[in-house]
PLY file of the C-alpha trace (Angstrom):
ply
format ascii 1.0
element vertex 251
property float x
property float y
property float z
element edge 250
property int vertex1
property int vertex2
end_header
-52.25 -176.43 -83.34
-49.06 -177.20 -85.25
-48.97 -178.22 -88.89
-45.78 -179.72 -90.31
-45.07 -180.09 -94.02
-41.74 -181.75 -94.78
-41.92 -182.33 -98.53
-40.96 -178.85 -99.67
-38.73 -178.84 -102.75
-35.50 -176.87 -102.52
-36.61 -174.16 -104.93
-39.66 -173.33 -102.76
-37.89 -172.87 -99.41
-37.01 -169.21 -99.93
-40.63 -168.44 -100.90
-41.88 -169.96 -97.64
-39.57 -167.75 -95.60
-41.44 -164.71 -96.84
-44.89 -165.95 -95.82
-46.48 -164.73 -92.60
-47.13 -167.39 -89.97
-44.58 -169.92 -91.24
-41.33 -170.99 -89.59
-38.80 -172.79 -91.74
-36.32 -175.10 -90.00
-33.54 -177.23 -91.44
-32.50 -180.65 -90.11
-30.51 -183.51 -91.57
-32.60 -186.57 -92.39
-31.32 -190.05 -93.21
-31.90 -189.86 -96.95
-28.87 -190.19 -99.22
-29.18 -189.25 -102.87
-26.71 -191.17 -105.00
-25.80 -192.33 -108.46
-25.74 -196.11 -108.06
-24.27 -198.34 -110.75
-25.36 -201.76 -111.91
-21.92 -203.34 -111.53
-23.04 -206.46 -113.41
-23.07 -204.47 -116.65
-19.83 -205.11 -118.61
-19.10 -201.42 -119.23
-19.55 -200.64 -115.51
-17.88 -203.71 -114.00
-14.48 -202.00 -113.56
-14.17 -199.83 -110.44
-11.89 -197.47 -112.35
-14.68 -196.69 -114.81
-17.16 -196.05 -112.01
-14.73 -193.75 -110.20
-13.95 -191.92 -113.45
-17.65 -191.23 -113.96
-17.89 -189.96 -110.38
-14.88 -187.67 -110.80
-16.08 -186.28 -114.14
-19.31 -184.95 -112.62
-19.23 -181.69 -110.65
-21.38 -182.74 -107.70
-20.78 -179.51 -105.76
-22.13 -177.52 -108.69
-25.19 -179.76 -108.94
-25.81 -179.43 -105.21
-25.33 -175.64 -105.23
-27.41 -174.87 -108.32
-30.12 -177.50 -108.76
-30.60 -178.28 -105.05
-29.88 -174.68 -103.93
-27.12 -175.76 -101.54
-29.56 -177.02 -98.91
-28.19 -180.55 -98.82
-25.01 -181.71 -97.11
-22.50 -183.49 -99.36
-22.26 -187.18 -98.52
-19.17 -189.41 -98.51
-20.83 -192.68 -97.45
-24.33 -194.10 -97.15
-24.23 -194.07 -93.34
-26.00 -191.13 -91.70
-23.31 -188.64 -90.59
-24.93 -188.13 -87.16
-24.98 -191.89 -86.48
-22.69 -193.41 -83.85
-21.40 -195.62 -86.69
-20.53 -192.74 -89.04
-17.18 -193.58 -90.72
-14.20 -191.23 -90.56
-11.48 -190.30 -93.03
-13.62 -190.60 -96.15
-14.20 -187.52 -98.28
-16.78 -187.03 -101.02
-15.47 -187.98 -104.45
-13.49 -185.09 -105.90
-14.24 -183.38 -109.21
-11.18 -184.10 -111.36
-11.73 -184.38 -115.11
-8.09 -185.08 -115.93
-7.88 -187.91 -113.41
-11.14 -189.30 -114.81
-9.54 -189.44 -118.25
-6.45 -191.14 -116.79
-8.59 -193.78 -115.10
-10.45 -194.55 -118.33
-7.18 -194.80 -120.25
-5.85 -197.21 -117.62
-8.99 -199.34 -117.89
-8.52 -199.63 -121.66
-11.32 -197.28 -122.67
-9.49 -195.06 -125.14
-10.73 -191.91 -126.86
-11.22 -192.16 -130.62
-10.87 -189.39 -133.23
-14.24 -187.94 -132.23
-13.41 -188.16 -128.52
-15.80 -191.01 -127.78
-14.44 -193.77 -125.54
-14.30 -197.36 -126.76
-12.60 -200.64 -125.80
-11.84 -203.26 -128.44
-14.24 -201.46 -130.74
-17.07 -201.41 -128.19
-18.25 -197.89 -127.23
-18.76 -196.73 -123.64
-22.30 -195.39 -123.31
-24.52 -196.08 -120.32
-27.94 -194.96 -119.12
-29.21 -193.29 -115.96
-32.72 -193.61 -114.55
-34.70 -191.69 -111.96
-38.35 -191.06 -111.21
-40.25 -188.48 -113.24
-41.87 -187.02 -110.13
-39.04 -184.65 -109.14
-37.91 -182.19 -111.77
-34.66 -181.38 -109.92
-33.41 -184.94 -110.37
-34.06 -184.74 -114.10
-32.16 -181.44 -114.27
-29.27 -183.10 -112.45
-29.23 -185.90 -115.03
-28.94 -183.32 -117.80
-25.91 -181.79 -116.08
-24.35 -185.24 -115.71
-24.95 -185.90 -119.39
-23.22 -182.67 -120.40
-20.25 -183.12 -118.07
-19.61 -186.76 -119.02
-19.44 -185.74 -122.65
-16.17 -183.97 -121.77
-14.50 -187.32 -121.04
-15.97 -189.08 -124.07
-18.78 -190.92 -122.28
-22.32 -190.78 -123.67
-25.06 -190.80 -121.03
-28.59 -191.80 -122.03
-31.48 -190.66 -119.81
-34.23 -193.29 -119.28
-36.70 -192.22 -116.59
-39.77 -194.00 -115.22
-42.75 -193.42 -112.94
-41.90 -194.39 -109.35
-44.32 -197.33 -109.44
-42.50 -198.73 -112.48
-38.88 -198.01 -111.51
-39.14 -199.75 -108.12
-41.69 -202.45 -108.85
-40.66 -206.07 -108.39
-40.66 -206.51 -112.16
-39.23 -203.06 -112.87
-35.75 -202.22 -114.20
-34.00 -201.82 -110.82
-34.98 -205.17 -109.28
-34.57 -207.11 -112.51
-31.18 -205.59 -113.32
-32.40 -204.06 -116.57
-30.74 -200.70 -115.96
-27.22 -199.24 -116.01
-27.43 -196.69 -113.20
-30.06 -195.08 -111.01
-30.12 -191.58 -109.52
-32.45 -191.98 -106.56
-32.66 -191.67 -102.78
-31.84 -194.45 -100.34
-33.50 -194.03 -96.93
-31.59 -195.29 -93.89
-33.08 -196.62 -90.67
-32.06 -195.58 -87.13
-29.66 -198.54 -86.99
-26.69 -198.46 -89.42
-27.42 -202.01 -90.62
-27.14 -201.97 -94.41
-26.47 -205.64 -95.09
-29.42 -205.59 -97.47
-27.70 -202.86 -99.48
-24.21 -204.37 -99.90
-24.23 -208.12 -99.19
-23.74 -210.44 -102.15
-26.42 -212.63 -100.56
-28.94 -209.82 -101.01
-28.73 -209.41 -104.79
-32.28 -209.49 -106.26
-34.48 -211.48 -106.08
-33.03 -212.32 -102.64
-32.81 -208.73 -101.38
-32.26 -205.07 -102.21
-28.59 -205.01 -103.25
-29.39 -203.24 -106.49
-25.75 -202.40 -107.20
-25.51 -206.14 -108.04
-22.04 -206.06 -106.46
-20.96 -209.41 -105.07
-17.89 -208.57 -102.99
-16.79 -211.02 -100.24
-15.39 -208.25 -98.02
-18.67 -206.32 -98.02
-20.72 -209.48 -97.59
-18.71 -210.60 -94.56
-18.36 -207.19 -92.90
-22.04 -206.32 -93.20
-23.02 -209.74 -91.84
-20.52 -209.68 -88.95
-21.78 -206.24 -87.89
-25.23 -207.75 -87.40
-23.93 -210.69 -85.35
-22.65 -208.71 -82.38
-24.12 -206.27 -79.86
-20.65 -204.81 -79.20
-20.96 -201.26 -80.53
-17.20 -200.74 -80.82
-16.85 -203.89 -82.95
-19.83 -202.86 -85.07
-18.40 -199.40 -85.64
-15.07 -200.88 -86.79
-16.89 -203.20 -89.19
-18.93 -200.34 -90.65
-15.71 -198.38 -91.08
-14.23 -201.33 -92.98
-17.37 -201.58 -95.07
-17.40 -197.86 -95.89
-13.71 -197.94 -96.87
-14.42 -200.85 -99.19
-17.44 -199.14 -100.76
-15.29 -196.04 -101.29
-12.63 -198.22 -102.95
-15.01 -200.10 -105.26
-17.36 -197.17 -106.03
-20.59 -199.09 -106.61
-22.27 -195.72 -105.98
-21.33 -192.05 -105.92
-23.00 -190.28 -103.01
-24.27 -186.75 -103.58
0 1
1 2
2 3
3 4
4 5
5 6
6 7
7 8
8 9
9 10
10 11
11 12
12 13
13 14
14 15
15 16
16 17
17 18
18 19
19 20
20 21
21 22
22 23
23 24
24 25
25 26
26 27
27 28
28 29
29 30
30 31
31 32
32 33
33 34
34 35
35 36
36 37
37 38
38 39
39 40
40 41
41 42
42 43
43 44
44 45
45 46
46 47
47 48
48 49
49 50
50 51
51 52
52 53
53 54
54 55
55 56
56 57
57 58
58 59
59 60
60 61
61 62
62 63
63 64
64 65
65 66
66 67
67 68
68 69
69 70
70 71
71 72
72 73
73 74
74 75
75 76
76 77
77 78
78 79
79 80
80 81
81 82
82 83
83 84
84 85
85 86
86 87
87 88
88 89
89 90
90 91
91 92
92 93
93 94
94 95
95 96
96 97
97 98
98 99
99 100
100 101
101 102
102 103
103 104
104 105
105 106
106 107
107 108
108 109
109 110
110 111
111 112
112 113
113 114
114 115
115 116
116 117
117 118
118 119
119 120
120 121
121 122
122 123
123 124
124 125
125 126
126 127
127 128
128 129
129 130
130 131
131 132
132 133
133 134
134 135
135 136
136 137
137 138
138 139
139 140
140 141
141 142
142 143
143 144
144 145
145 146
146 147
147 148
148 149
149 150
150 151
151 152
152 153
153 154
154 155
155 156
156 157
157 158
158 159
159 160
160 161
161 162
162 163
163 164
164 165
165 166
166 167
167 168
168 169
169 170
170 171
171 172
172 173
173 174
174 175
175 176
176 177
177 178
178 179
179 180
180 181
181 182
182 183
183 184
184 185
185 186
186 187
187 188
188 189
189 190
190 191
191 192
192 193
193 194
194 195
195 196
196 197
197 198
198 199
199 200
200 201
201 202
202 203
203 204
204 205
205 206
206 207
207 208
208 209
209 210
210 211
211 212
212 213
213 214
214 215
215 216
216 217
217 218
218 219
219 220
220 221
221 222
222 223
223 224
224 225
225 226
226 227
227 228
228 229
229 230
230 231
231 232
232 233
233 234
234 235
235 236
236 237
237 238
238 239
239 240
240 241
241 242
242 243
243 244
244 245
245 246
246 247
247 248
248 249
249 250
């Protein structure tokens, strides 16, 4: 008889190793944890702002401390062991000074108290995750603290899973600023539903609300051919574009 339990949280893995009769193995699975932005929100519509937020957060530290270093840093949303895995894209760097430069260039200037504003409008935004996993909530608290260093106020607004992802919930109605959740990939790299402008809710699951013609066309074209080489090139183009526009920061 073999029993398999694959929902062990990172902080319990070391305890299992010390139990008699248990074998602990580690394998990559096609789940990508990311901070995804609602790009339809005015304060998050500029790619420079989204990249600045990504650079201001120390993702390596979050991975090493909160998730105990068990997860592999991600640069794209395509599974790294897939035949379509893109090349030449690195995870977003941690660079606080460059984050400040990007915000300055986007017109979000720091006031006397350090808080960023543009034309008198402040730059706060919220992040949401499910309340079922304490590690994700701890990660949000680290994000909140680190973003304060660049003058950005992060509000934490979490929900039960059944509320966050319901058809009438904040994600699929666009009533959120960002979400820190896991996207599960299938065995095929098709992610048209994730990035196509035709798939923005209620028509699909493009919950970044990004309507970019390059991503829409590339993700569609990749599904219209059986030629694997052509598909791989299209997914490379798509990944490069996602990296450029930063609708999400992959942890």
